[in-house]
PyMOL Python script that loads the backbone (N, CA, C, O; Angstrom):
from pymol import cmd

cmd.read_pdbstr("""\
ATOM      1  N   MET A   1      49.629  53.539-141.607  1.00  0.00           N
ATOM      2  CA  MET A   1      50.002  53.901-140.247  1.00  0.00           C
ATOM      3  C   MET A   1      48.901  53.507-139.267  1.00  0.00           C
ATOM      4  O   MET A   1      49.207  53.010-138.183  1.00  0.00           O
ATOM      5  N   GLY A   2      47.633  53.712-139.611  1.00  0.00           N
ATOM      6  CA  GLY A   2      46.518  53.396-138.726  1.00  0.00           C
ATOM      7  C   GLY A   2      46.375  51.909-138.497  1.00  0.00           C
ATOM      8  O   GLY A   2      46.122  51.480-137.372  1.00  0.00           O
ATOM      9  N   ILE A   3      46.530  51.116-139.540  1.00  0.00           N
ATOM     10  CA  ILE A   3      46.411  49.662-139.414  1.00  0.00           C
ATOM     11  C   ILE A   3      47.548  49.113-138.565  1.00  0.00           C
ATOM     12  O   ILE A   3      47.344  48.205-137.759  1.00  0.00           O
ATOM     13  N   ARG A   4      48.728  49.656-138.741  1.00  0.00           N
ATOM     14  CA  ARG A   4      49.884  49.212-137.971  1.00  0.00           C
ATOM     15  C   ARG A   4      49.657  49.490-136.484  1.00  0.00           C
ATOM     16  O   ARG A   4      50.010  48.656-135.651  1.00  0.00           O
ATOM     17  N   LEU A   5      49.084  50.625-136.136  1.00  0.00           N
ATOM     18  CA  LEU A   5      48.799  50.977-134.745  1.00  0.00           C
ATOM     19  C   LEU A   5      47.764  50.021-134.147  1.00  0.00           C
ATOM     20  O   LEU A   5      47.910  49.593-133.002  1.00  0.00           O
ATOM     21  N   VAL A   6      46.735  49.686-134.901  1.00  0.00           N
ATOM     22  CA  VAL A   6      45.699  48.759-134.424  1.00  0.00           C
ATOM     23  C   VAL A   6      46.306  47.384-134.174  1.00  0.00           C
ATOM     24  O   VAL A   6      46.006  46.753-133.161  1.00  0.00           O
ATOM     25  N   ILE A   7      47.152  46.915-135.081  1.00  0.00           N
ATOM     26  CA  ILE A   7      47.794  45.610-134.925  1.00  0.00           C
ATOM     27  C   ILE A   7      48.690  45.601-133.694  1.00  0.00           C
ATOM     28  O   ILE A   7      48.706  44.618-132.953  1.00  0.00           O
ATOM     29  N   ILE A   8      49.430  46.670-133.465  1.00  0.00           N
ATOM     30  CA  ILE A   8      50.298  46.764-132.286  1.00  0.00           C
ATOM     31  C   ILE A   8      49.468  46.746-131.002  1.00  0.00           C
ATOM     32  O   ILE A   8      49.846  46.086-130.034  1.00  0.00           O
ATOM     33  N   LEU A   9      48.352  47.456-130.983  1.00  0.00           N
ATOM     34  CA  LEU A   9      47.479  47.467-129.807  1.00  0.00           C
ATOM     35  C   LEU A   9      46.895  46.078-129.536  1.00  0.00           C
ATOM     36  O   LEU A   9      46.833  45.643-128.386  1.00  0.00           O
ATOM     37  N   ILE A  10      46.472  45.389-130.585  1.00  0.00           N
ATOM     38  CA  ILE A  10      45.930  44.039-130.422  1.00  0.00           C
ATOM     39  C   ILE A  10      47.003  43.105-129.871  1.00  0.00           C
ATOM     40  O   ILE A  10      46.731  42.303-128.977  1.00  0.00           O
ATOM     41  N   LEU A  11      48.214  43.204-130.399  1.00  0.00           N
ATOM     42  CA  LEU A  11      49.312  42.373-129.901  1.00  0.00           C
ATOM     43  C   LEU A  11      49.631  42.659-128.435  1.00  0.00           C
ATOM     44  O   LEU A  11      49.908  41.742-127.662  1.00  0.00           O
ATOM     45  N   LEU A  12      49.589  43.942-128.058  1.00  0.00           N
ATOM     46  CA  LEU A  12      49.838  44.297-126.666  1.00  0.00           C
ATOM     47  C   LEU A  12      48.773  43.711-125.734  1.00  0.00           C
ATOM     48  O   LEU A  12      49.090  43.232-124.646  1.00  0.00           O
ATOM     49  N   VAL A  13      47.528  43.753-126.162  1.00  0.00           N
ATOM     50  CA  VAL A  13      46.442  43.187-125.357  1.00  0.00           C
ATOM     51  C   VAL A  13      46.622  41.673-125.224  1.00  0.00           C
ATOM     52  O   VAL A  13      46.473  41.122-124.133  1.00  0.00           O
ATOM     53  N   VAL A  14      46.938  41.012-126.320  1.00  0.00           N
ATOM     54  CA  VAL A  14      47.152  39.568-126.298  1.00  0.00           C
ATOM     55  C   VAL A  14      48.331  39.213-125.391  1.00  0.00           C
ATOM     56  O   VAL A  14      48.245  38.271-124.603  1.00  0.00           O
ATOM     57  N   LEU A  15      49.411  39.949-125.494  1.00  0.00           N
ATOM     58  CA  LEU A  15      50.571  39.704-124.641  1.00  0.00           C
ATOM     59  C   LEU A  15      50.248  39.938-123.164  1.00  0.00           C
ATOM     60  O   LEU A  15      50.736  39.215-122.297  1.00  0.00           O
ATOM     61  N   TYR A  16      49.433  40.939-122.886  1.00  0.00           N
ATOM     62  CA  TYR A  16      49.021  41.214-121.511  1.00  0.00           C
ATOM     63  C   TYR A  16      48.282  40.006-120.928  1.00  0.00           C
ATOM     64  O   TYR A  16      48.610  39.542-119.836  1.00  0.00           O
ATOM     65  N   TYR A  17      47.289  39.499-121.658  1.00  0.00           N
ATOM     66  CA  TYR A  17      46.510  38.372-121.153  1.00  0.00           C
ATOM     67  C   TYR A  17      47.333  37.087-121.071  1.00  0.00           C
ATOM     68  O   TYR A  17      47.143  36.293-120.150  1.00  0.00           O
ATOM     69  N   LEU A  18      48.230  36.876-122.005  1.00  0.00           N
ATOM     70  CA  LEU A  18      49.111  35.715-121.919  1.00  0.00           C
ATOM     71  C   LEU A  18      50.032  35.823-120.707  1.00  0.00           C
ATOM     72  O   LEU A  18      50.235  34.846-119.986  1.00  0.00           O
ATOM     73  N   GLY A  19      50.582  36.997-120.489  1.00  0.00           N
ATOM     74  CA  GLY A  19      51.440  37.212-119.330  1.00  0.00           C
ATOM     75  C   GLY A  19      50.680  37.013-118.028  1.00  0.00           C
ATOM     76  O   GLY A  19      51.214  36.451-117.072  1.00  0.00           O
ATOM     77  N   LYS A  20      49.453  37.468-117.990  1.00  0.00           N
ATOM     78  CA  LYS A  20      48.619  37.305-116.803  1.00  0.00           C
ATOM     79  C   LYS A  20      48.360  35.816-116.528  1.00  0.00           C
ATOM     80  O   LYS A  20      48.409  35.380-115.378  1.00  0.00           O
ATOM     81  N   GLN A  21      48.086  35.043-117.577  1.00  0.00           N
ATOM     82  CA  GLN A  21      47.855  33.606-117.419  1.00  0.00           C
ATOM     83  C   GLN A  21      49.114  32.893-116.919  1.00  0.00           C
ATOM     84  O   GLN A  21      49.035  32.042-116.033  1.00  0.00           O
ATOM     85  N   VAL A  22      50.259  33.238-117.478  1.00  0.00           N
ATOM     86  CA  VAL A  22      51.519  32.626-117.052  1.00  0.00           C
ATOM     87  C   VAL A  22      51.805  32.975-115.598  1.00  0.00           C
ATOM     88  O   VAL A  22      52.233  32.114-114.828  1.00  0.00           O
ATOM     89  N   TYR A  23      51.577  34.206-115.218  1.00  0.00           N
ATOM     90  CA  TYR A  23      51.784  34.635-113.836  1.00  0.00           C
ATOM     91  C   TYR A  23      50.898  33.832-112.883  1.00  0.00           C
ATOM     92  O   TYR A  23      51.365  33.373-111.841  1.00  0.00           O
ATOM     93  N   GLN A  24      49.614  33.660-113.238  1.00  0.00           N
ATOM     94  CA  GLN A  24      48.705  32.905-112.381  1.00  0.00           C
ATOM     95  C   GLN A  24      49.107  31.438-112.294  1.00  0.00           C
ATOM     96  O   GLN A  24      48.981  30.822-111.235  1.00  0.00           O
ATOM     97  N   LEU A  25      49.587  30.878-113.392  1.00  0.00           N
ATOM     98  CA  LEU A  25      50.012  29.477-113.360  1.00  0.00           C
ATOM     99  C   LEU A  25      51.255  29.284-112.503  1.00  0.00           C
ATOM    100  O   LEU A  25      51.357  28.303-111.766  1.00  0.00           O
ATOM    101  N   LEU A  26      52.190  30.208-112.595  1.00  0.00           N
ATOM    102  CA  LEU A  26      53.445  30.060-111.873  1.00  0.00           C
ATOM    103  C   LEU A  26      53.346  30.442-110.403  1.00  0.00           C
ATOM    104  O   LEU A  26      53.926  29.774-109.547  1.00  0.00           O
ATOM    105  N   LEU A  27      52.626  31.496-110.109  1.00  0.00           N
ATOM    106  CA  LEU A  27      52.591  32.015-108.739  1.00  0.00           C
ATOM    107  C   LEU A  27      51.255  31.839-108.044  1.00  0.00           C
ATOM    108  O   LEU A  27      51.105  32.230-106.887  1.00  0.00           O
ATOM    109  N   GLY A  28      50.291  31.266-108.722  1.00  0.00           N
ATOM    110  CA  GLY A  28      48.969  31.102-108.134  1.00  0.00           C
ATOM    111  C   GLY A  28      48.097  32.299-108.430  1.00  0.00           C
ATOM    112  O   GLY A  28      48.582  33.363-108.815  1.00  0.00           O
ATOM    113  N   SER A  29      46.827  32.116-108.247  1.00  0.00           N
ATOM    114  CA  SER A  29      45.876  33.173-108.587  1.00  0.00           C
ATOM    115  C   SER A  29      45.721  34.190-107.473  1.00  0.00           C
ATOM    116  O   SER A  29      45.164  35.265-107.698  1.00  0.00           O
ATOM    117  N   GLY A  30      46.203  33.877-106.268  1.00  0.00           N
ATOM    118  CA  GLY A  30      46.020  34.785-105.149  1.00  0.00           C
ATOM    119  C   GLY A  30      44.671  34.630-104.485  1.00  0.00           C
ATOM    120  O   GLY A  30      44.381  35.300-103.495  1.00  0.00           O
ATOM    121  N   LYS A  31      43.843  33.748-105.025  1.00  0.00           N
ATOM    122  CA  LYS A  31      42.528  33.505-104.451  1.00  0.00           C
ATOM    123  C   LYS A  31      42.623  32.286-103.545  1.00  0.00           C
ATOM    124  O   LYS A  31      43.352  31.342-103.850  1.00  0.00           O
ATOM    125  N   PRO A  32      41.893  32.297-102.431  1.00  0.00           N
ATOM    126  CA  PRO A  32      41.916  31.123-101.566  1.00  0.00           C
ATOM    127  C   PRO A  32      41.269  29.931-102.257  1.00  0.00           C
ATOM    128  O   PRO A  32      40.237  30.071-102.914  1.00  0.00           O
ATOM    129  N   THR A  33      41.874  28.768-102.109  1.00  0.00           N
ATOM    130  CA  THR A  33      41.325  27.576-102.751  1.00  0.00           C
ATOM    131  C   THR A  33      40.551  26.709-101.775  1.00  0.00           C
ATOM    132  O   THR A  33      39.820  25.814-102.199  1.00  0.00           O
ATOM    133  N   ASP A  34      40.694  26.949-100.486  1.00  0.00           N
ATOM    134  CA  ASP A  34      39.992  26.140 -99.501  1.00  0.00           C
ATOM    135  C   ASP A  34      38.646  26.778 -99.170  1.00  0.00           C
ATOM    136  O   ASP A  34      38.518  27.533 -98.206  1.00  0.00           O
ATOM    137  N   LYS A  35      37.664  26.461 -99.975  1.00  0.00           N
ATOM    138  CA  LYS A  35      36.312  26.946 -99.722  1.00  0.00           C
ATOM    139  C   LYS A  35      35.677  26.029 -98.689  1.00  0.00           C
ATOM    140  O   LYS A  35      36.001  24.843 -98.636  1.00  0.00           O
ATOM    141  N   PRO A  36      34.777  26.561 -97.868  1.00  0.00           N
ATOM    142  CA  PRO A  36      34.113  25.686 -96.906  1.00  0.00           C
ATOM    143  C   PRO A  36      33.390  24.555 -97.630  1.00  0.00           C
ATOM    144  O   PRO A  36      32.636  24.793 -98.573  1.00  0.00           O
ATOM    145  N   GLY A  37      33.620  23.352 -97.192  1.00  0.00           N
ATOM    146  CA  GLY A  37      32.968  22.202 -97.802  1.00  0.00           C
ATOM    147  C   GLY A  37      33.637  21.701 -99.061  1.00  0.00           C
ATOM    148  O   GLY A  37      33.208  20.691 -99.620  1.00  0.00           O
ATOM    149  N   ALA A  38      34.676  22.376 -99.525  1.00  0.00           N
ATOM    150  CA  ALA A  38      35.346  21.942-100.748  1.00  0.00           C
ATOM    151  C   ALA A  38      36.181  20.702-100.467  1.00  0.00           C
ATOM    152  O   ALA A  38      36.725  20.535 -99.375  1.00  0.00           O
ATOM    153  N   ILE A  39      36.269  19.854-101.450  1.00  0.00           N
ATOM    154  CA  ILE A  39      37.055  18.635-101.322  1.00  0.00           C
ATOM    155  C   ILE A  39      38.234  18.743-102.260  1.00  0.00           C
ATOM    156  O   ILE A  39      38.065  19.000-103.452  1.00  0.00           O
ATOM    157  N   SER A  40      39.419  18.551-101.731  1.00  0.00           N
ATOM    158  CA  SER A  40      40.633  18.667-102.512  1.00  0.00           C
ATOM    159  C   SER A  40      40.872  17.403-103.332  1.00  0.00           C
ATOM    160  O   SER A  40      40.325  16.339-103.043  1.00  0.00           O
ATOM    161  N   ALA A  41      41.690  17.548-104.346  1.00  0.00           N
ATOM    162  CA  ALA A  41      42.061  16.398-105.160  1.00  0.00           C
ATOM    163  C   ALA A  41      42.862  15.422-104.312  1.00  0.00           C
ATOM    164  O   ALA A  41      43.655  15.829-103.462  1.00  0.00           O
ATOM    165  N   GLY A  42      42.654  14.155-104.543  1.00  0.00           N
ATOM    166  CA  GLY A  42      43.391  13.132-103.826  1.00  0.00           C
ATOM    167  C   GLY A  42      42.768  12.726-102.504  1.00  0.00           C
ATOM    168  O   GLY A  42      43.344  11.909-101.785  1.00  0.00           O
ATOM    169  N   VAL A  43      41.613  13.269-102.165  1.00  0.00           N
ATOM    170  CA  VAL A  43      40.941  12.923-100.921  1.00  0.00           C
ATOM    171  C   VAL A  43      40.223  11.589-101.116  1.00  0.00           C
ATOM    172  O   VAL A  43      39.625  11.342-102.164  1.00  0.00           O
ATOM    173  N   ASP A  44      40.289  10.738-100.101  1.00  0.00           N
ATOM    174  CA  ASP A  44      39.653   9.425-100.157  1.00  0.00           C
ATOM    175  C   ASP A  44      38.142   9.601 -99.955  1.00  0.00           C
ATOM    176  O   ASP A  44      37.693   9.922 -98.854  1.00  0.00           O
ATOM    177  N   LEU A  45      37.370   9.391-101.015  1.00  0.00           N
ATOM    178  CA  LEU A  45      35.922   9.567-100.957  1.00  0.00           C
ATOM    179  C   LEU A  45      35.221   8.222-100.830  1.00  0.00           C
ATOM    180  O   LEU A  45      35.719   7.188-101.276  1.00  0.00           O
ATOM    181  N   THR A  46      34.063   8.270-100.213  1.00  0.00           N
ATOM    182  CA  THR A  46      33.204   7.101-100.112  1.00  0.00           C
ATOM    183  C   THR A  46      31.768   7.553-100.295  1.00  0.00           C
ATOM    184  O   THR A  46      31.443   8.721-100.079  1.00  0.00           O
ATOM    185  N   GLN A  47      30.908   6.623-100.694  1.00  0.00           N
ATOM    186  CA  GLN A  47      29.525   6.986-100.963  1.00  0.00           C
ATOM    187  C   GLN A  47      28.661   6.687 -99.742  1.00  0.00           C
ATOM    188  O   GLN A  47      28.719   5.601 -99.165  1.00  0.00           O
ATOM    189  N   ASP A  48      27.871   7.664 -99.372  1.00  0.00           N
ATOM    190  CA  ASP A  48      26.909   7.509 -98.292  1.00  0.00           C
ATOM    191  C   ASP A  48      25.859   6.496 -98.754  1.00  0.00           C
ATOM    192  O   ASP A  48      25.254   6.696 -99.807  1.00  0.00           O
ATOM    193  N   PRO A  49      25.621   5.409 -97.997  1.00  0.00           N
ATOM    194  CA  PRO A  49      24.676   4.392 -98.447  1.00  0.00           C
ATOM    195  C   PRO A  49      23.214   4.823 -98.389  1.00  0.00           C
ATOM    196  O   PRO A  49      22.358   4.144 -98.956  1.00  0.00           O
ATOM    197  N   VAL A  50      22.908   5.924 -97.725  1.00  0.00           N
ATOM    198  CA  VAL A  50      21.521   6.378 -97.606  1.00  0.00           C
ATOM    199  C   VAL A  50      21.165   7.356 -98.710  1.00  0.00           C
ATOM    200  O   VAL A  50      20.242   7.101 -99.483  1.00  0.00           O
ATOM    201  N   CYS A  51      21.884   8.475 -98.799  1.00  0.00           N
ATOM    202  CA  CYS A  51      21.535   9.514 -99.778  1.00  0.00           C
ATOM    203  C   CYS A  51      22.384   9.443-101.041  1.00  0.00           C
ATOM    204  O   CYS A  51      22.145  10.188-101.991  1.00  0.00           O
ATOM    205  N   LEU A  52      23.376   8.548-101.056  1.00  0.00           N
ATOM    206  CA  LEU A  52      24.226   8.280-102.217  1.00  0.00           C
ATOM    207  C   LEU A  52      25.136   9.441-102.614  1.00  0.00           C
ATOM    208  O   LEU A  52      25.644   9.468-103.735  1.00  0.00           O
ATOM    209  N   THR A  53      25.347  10.398-101.715  1.00  0.00           N
ATOM    210  CA  THR A  53      26.307  11.457-101.998  1.00  0.00           C
ATOM    211  C   THR A  53      27.694  10.967-101.604  1.00  0.00           C
ATOM    212  O   THR A  53      27.834  10.022-100.827  1.00  0.00           O
ATOM    213  N   TYR A  54      28.717  11.617-102.148  1.00  0.00           N
ATOM    214  CA  TYR A  54      30.092  11.264-101.821  1.00  0.00           C
ATOM    215  C   TYR A  54      30.606  12.181-100.729  1.00  0.00           C
ATOM    216  O   TYR A  54      30.357  13.386-100.737  1.00  0.00           O
ATOM    217  N   VAL A  55      31.318  11.597 -99.804  1.00  0.00           N
ATOM    218  CA  VAL A  55      31.843  12.338 -98.662  1.00  0.00           C
ATOM    219  C   VAL A  55      33.272  11.856 -98.403  1.00  0.00           C
ATOM    220  O   VAL A  55      33.592  10.683 -98.596  1.00  0.00           O
ATOM    221  N   SER A  56      34.119  12.786 -97.961  1.00  0.00           N
ATOM    222  CA  SER A  56      35.490  12.380 -97.630  1.00  0.00           C
ATOM    223  C   SER A  56      35.456  11.590 -96.331  1.00  0.00           C
ATOM    224  O   SER A  56      34.716  11.926 -95.407  1.00  0.00           O
ATOM    225  N   LYS A  57      36.256  10.549 -96.269  1.00  0.00           N
ATOM    226  CA  LYS A  57      36.281   9.703 -95.074  1.00  0.00           C
ATOM    227  C   LYS A  57      36.742  10.490 -93.855  1.00  0.00           C
ATOM    228  O   LYS A  57      36.342  10.190 -92.730  1.00  0.00           O
ATOM    229  N   ALA A  58      37.581  11.495 -94.075  1.00  0.00           N
ATOM    230  CA  ALA A  58      38.086  12.299 -92.956  1.00  0.00           C
ATOM    231  C   ALA A  58      36.981  13.128 -92.310  1.00  0.00           C
ATOM    232  O   ALA A  58      37.025  13.369 -91.104  1.00  0.00           O
ATOM    233  N   ARG A  59      35.998  13.567 -93.079  1.00  0.00           N
ATOM    234  CA  ARG A  59      34.922  14.413 -92.548  1.00  0.00           C
ATOM    235  C   ARG A  59      33.629  13.646 -92.294  1.00  0.00           C
ATOM    236  O   ARG A  59      32.681  14.198 -91.735  1.00  0.00           O
ATOM    237  N   ALA A  60      33.584  12.395 -92.697  1.00  0.00           N
ATOM    238  CA  ALA A  60      32.348  11.621 -92.602  1.00  0.00           C
ATOM    239  C   ALA A  60      32.073  11.167 -91.175  1.00  0.00           C
ATOM    240  O   ALA A  60      32.973  11.080 -90.341  1.00  0.00           O
ATOM    241  N   ILE A  61      30.817  10.886 -90.927  1.00  0.00           N
ATOM    242  CA  ILE A  61      30.389  10.261 -89.687  1.00  0.00           C
ATOM    243  C   ILE A  61      30.404   8.764 -89.960  1.00  0.00           C
ATOM    244  O   ILE A  61      29.817   8.306 -90.940  1.00  0.00           O
ATOM    245  N   SER A  62      31.064   8.009 -89.111  1.00  0.00           N
ATOM    246  CA  SER A  62      31.204   6.583 -89.391  1.00  0.00           C
ATOM    247  C   SER A  62      30.604   5.738 -88.281  1.00  0.00           C
ATOM    248  O   SER A  62      30.596   6.120 -87.110  1.00  0.00           O
ATOM    249  N   THR A  63      30.104   4.584 -88.682  1.00  0.00           N
ATOM    250  CA  THR A  63      29.615   3.584 -87.741  1.00  0.00           C
ATOM    251  C   THR A  63      30.126   2.228 -88.196  1.00  0.00           C
ATOM    252  O   THR A  63      30.390   2.014 -89.379  1.00  0.00           O
ATOM    253  N   LYS A  64      30.262   1.327 -87.254  1.00  0.00           N
ATOM    254  CA  LYS A  64      30.692  -0.038 -87.589  1.00  0.00           C
ATOM    255  C   LYS A  64      29.527  -0.980 -87.339  1.00  0.00           C
ATOM    256  O   LYS A  64      28.832  -0.893 -86.327  1.00  0.00           O
ATOM    257  N   ARG A  65      29.338  -1.880 -88.288  1.00  0.00           N
ATOM    258  CA  ARG A  65      28.303  -2.900 -88.157  1.00  0.00           C
ATOM    259  C   ARG A  65      28.844  -4.189 -88.760  1.00  0.00           C
ATOM    260  O   ARG A  65      29.289  -4.201 -89.907  1.00  0.00           O
ATOM    261  N   ASN A  66      28.808  -5.244 -88.010  1.00  0.00           N
ATOM    262  CA  ASN A  66      29.281  -6.553 -88.458  1.00  0.00           C
ATOM    263  C   ASN A  66      30.713  -6.484 -88.992  1.00  0.00           C
ATOM    264  O   ASN A  66      31.049  -7.129 -89.986  1.00  0.00           O
ATOM    265  N   GLY A  67      31.542  -5.700 -88.324  1.00  0.00           N
ATOM    266  CA  GLY A  67      32.940  -5.589 -88.723  1.00  0.00           C
ATOM    267  C   GLY A  67      33.180  -4.712 -89.942  1.00  0.00           C
ATOM    268  O   GLY A  67      34.316  -4.596 -90.401  1.00  0.00           O
ATOM    269  N   GLU A  68      32.131  -4.090 -90.478  1.00  0.00           N
ATOM    270  CA  GLU A  68      32.267  -3.234 -91.660  1.00  0.00           C
ATOM    271  C   GLU A  68      31.989  -1.786 -91.267  1.00  0.00           C
ATOM    272  O   GLU A  68      31.028  -1.504 -90.551  1.00  0.00           O
ATOM    273  N   THR A  69      32.831  -0.876 -91.737  1.00  0.00           N
ATOM    274  CA  THR A  69      32.655   0.543 -91.441  1.00  0.00           C
ATOM    275  C   THR A  69      31.807   1.189 -92.522  1.00  0.00           C
ATOM    276  O   THR A  69      32.052   1.002 -93.714  1.00  0.00           O
ATOM    277  N   HIS A  70      30.809   1.951 -92.095  1.00  0.00           N
ATOM    278  CA  HIS A  70      29.931   2.690 -93.011  1.00  0.00           C
ATOM    279  C   HIS A  70      30.138   4.179 -92.748  1.00  0.00           C
ATOM    280  O   HIS A  70      30.251   4.607 -91.600  1.00  0.00           O
ATOM    281  N   TYR A  71      30.187   4.960 -93.824  1.00  0.00           N
ATOM    282  CA  TYR A  71      30.436   6.401 -93.724  1.00  0.00           C
ATOM    283  C   TYR A  71      29.215   7.165 -94.194  1.00  0.00           C
ATOM    284  O   TYR A  71      28.566   6.785 -95.169  1.00  0.00           O
ATOM    285  N   PHE A  72      28.902   8.271 -93.475  1.00  0.00           N
ATOM    286  CA  PHE A  72      27.705   9.055 -93.769  1.00  0.00           C
ATOM    287  C   PHE A  72      28.042  10.537 -93.839  1.00  0.00           C
ATOM    288  O   PHE A  72      28.994  11.006 -93.215  1.00  0.00           O
ATOM    289  N   CYS A  73      27.237  11.265 -94.616  1.00  0.00           N
ATOM    290  CA  CYS A  73      27.464  12.699 -94.767  1.00  0.00           C
ATOM    291  C   CYS A  73      26.889  13.497 -93.606  1.00  0.00           C
ATOM    292  O   CYS A  73      27.304  14.632 -93.369  1.00  0.00           O
ATOM    293  N   SER A  74      25.930  12.911 -92.872  1.00  0.00           N
ATOM    294  CA  SER A  74      25.290  13.647 -91.776  1.00  0.00           C
ATOM    295  C   SER A  74      24.780  12.671 -90.717  1.00  0.00           C
ATOM    296  O   SER A  74      24.704  11.464 -90.944  1.00  0.00           O
ATOM    297  N   GLU A  75      24.439  13.219 -89.571  1.00  0.00           N
ATOM    298  CA  GLU A  75      23.840  12.428 -88.503  1.00  0.00           C
ATOM    299  C   GLU A  75      22.498  11.865 -88.952  1.00  0.00           C
ATOM    300  O   GLU A  75      22.128  10.748 -88.591  1.00  0.00           O
ATOM    301  N   HIS A  76      21.780  12.650 -89.739  1.00  0.00           N
ATOM    302  CA  HIS A  76      20.473  12.221 -90.250  1.00  0.00           C
ATOM    303  C   HIS A  76      20.610  10.933 -91.057  1.00  0.00           C
ATOM    304  O   HIS A  76      19.840   9.993 -90.859  1.00  0.00           O
ATOM    305  N   CYS A  77      21.582  10.884 -91.962  1.00  0.00           N
ATOM    306  CA  CYS A  77      21.779   9.687 -92.785  1.00  0.00           C
ATOM    307  C   CYS A  77      22.228   8.502 -91.933  1.00  0.00           C
ATOM    308  O   CYS A  77      21.813   7.370 -92.183  1.00  0.00           O
ATOM    309  N   ALA A  78      23.068   8.751 -90.934  1.00  0.00           N
ATOM    310  CA  ALA A  78      23.512   7.672 -90.053  1.00  0.00           C
ATOM    311  C   ALA A  78      22.320   7.100 -89.281  1.00  0.00           C
ATOM    312  O   ALA A  78      22.195   5.883 -89.143  1.00  0.00           O
ATOM    313  N   ALA A  79      21.452   7.971 -88.781  1.00  0.00           N
ATOM    314  CA  ALA A  79      20.268   7.517 -88.050  1.00  0.00           C
ATOM    315  C   ALA A  79      19.304   6.768 -88.971  1.00  0.00           C
ATOM    316  O   ALA A  79      18.713   5.765 -88.571  1.00  0.00           O
ATOM    317  N   GLU A  80      19.150   7.248 -90.182  1.00  0.00           N
ATOM    318  CA  GLU A  80      18.283   6.576 -91.156  1.00  0.00           C
ATOM    319  C   GLU A  80      18.808   5.179 -91.466  1.00  0.00           C
ATOM    320  O   GLU A  80      18.031   4.232 -91.582  1.00  0.00           O
ATOM    321  N   PHE A  81      20.120   5.053 -91.599  1.00  0.00           N
ATOM    322  CA  PHE A  81      20.739   3.755 -91.844  1.00  0.00           C
ATOM    323  C   PHE A  81      20.463   2.797 -90.680  1.00  0.00           C
ATOM    324  O   PHE A  81      20.132   1.631 -90.895  1.00  0.00           O
ATOM    325  N   GLU A  82      20.600   3.296 -89.455  1.00  0.00           N
ATOM    326  CA  GLU A  82      20.337   2.474 -88.282  1.00  0.00           C
ATOM    327  C   GLU A  82      18.864   2.063 -88.214  1.00  0.00           C
ATOM    328  O   GLU A  82      18.549   0.931 -87.846  1.00  0.00           O
ATOM    329  N   ASN A  83      17.971   2.975 -88.566  1.00  0.00           N
ATOM    330  CA  ASN A  83      16.529   2.661 -88.553  1.00  0.00           C
ATOM    331  C   ASN A  83      16.177   1.608 -89.604  1.00  0.00           C
ATOM    332  O   ASN A  83      15.338   0.741 -89.358  1.00  0.00           O
ATOM    333  N   ARG A  84      16.809   1.679 -90.763  1.00  0.00           N
ATOM    334  CA  ARG A  84      16.538   0.702 -91.826  1.00  0.00           C
ATOM    335  C   ARG A  84      17.015  -0.689 -91.419  1.00  0.00           C
ATOM    336  O   ARG A  84      16.382  -1.691 -91.752  1.00  0.00           O
ATOM    337  N   ALA A  85      18.133  -0.745 -90.700  1.00  0.00           N
ATOM    338  CA  ALA A  85      18.714  -2.034 -90.326  1.00  0.00           C
ATOM    339  C   ALA A  85      17.962  -2.689 -89.182  1.00  0.00           C
ATOM    340  O   ALA A  85      18.012  -3.909 -89.024  1.00  0.00           O
ATOM    341  N   ALA A  86      17.267  -1.892 -88.384  1.00  0.00           N
ATOM    342  CA  ALA A  86      16.562  -2.429 -87.221  1.00  0.00           C
ATOM    343  C   ALA A  86      15.275  -3.128 -87.573  1.00  0.00           C
ATOM    344  O   ALA A  86      14.582  -3.628 -86.687  1.00  0.00           O
TER     345      ALA A  86
END
""", "prot")
cmd.dss("prot")
cmd.show_as("cartoon", "prot")
cmd.util.cbc("prot")
cmd.orient("prot")
């Protein structure tokens, strides 16, 4: 009788966690996914030529030189790029 009760409790716990996972997959976790600075999947990324970090083209600072567009993560990197080219 005691072993049967322990097995039933373990099964109930396992079913609870499985149900919780299915609920989160189907209805979402309820947590916000848009964190400040977070980049979503499918965003067009480009590499900053100065600090070599990746930045989304939508949020990047861009400059054109010789018909080519360059994207930067910050004003500092854009200014550094201009100083190097001068």
